[in-house]
Phi, psi and omega in degrees: 000131181238088178277139179268136179300321179297324179292324176295319177297321177298314179302311182297323179291320178293321176301314183294315187264342179064015176213139178296319182300313181292322177298316180297318179298316180299319185275348180073035178231174181279157175302315179300326178297317179294315179301315180294323177297318177296317178299318178299315179300313180300320179294315180295319183280331179084019175209154180287142180264330185223154164239153179264139177221179178297333181271002180115207182276128179246133177294143172284164181300318181291332180288339181299315178296318177299318180301314180300318181292312184286331177296315178294318178299314183294322177298321180292332180278341178089000000 
């Protein structure tokens, strides 16, 4: 498995903002870049990370565990 650090950053930003658009603005990248990064992660991991709702992007139950791990990992990397 080859996860990209930028894709993890995209994931964490979408979790925080609950919208791809806001995550992209925070990171200074395009919406399509964030969307493609999330898609790459989902493909590598083999499970969906988000569902869309009226309130924005919601993490799936399985993504919650992944979120805890990568958040701690990302904090350690600086």
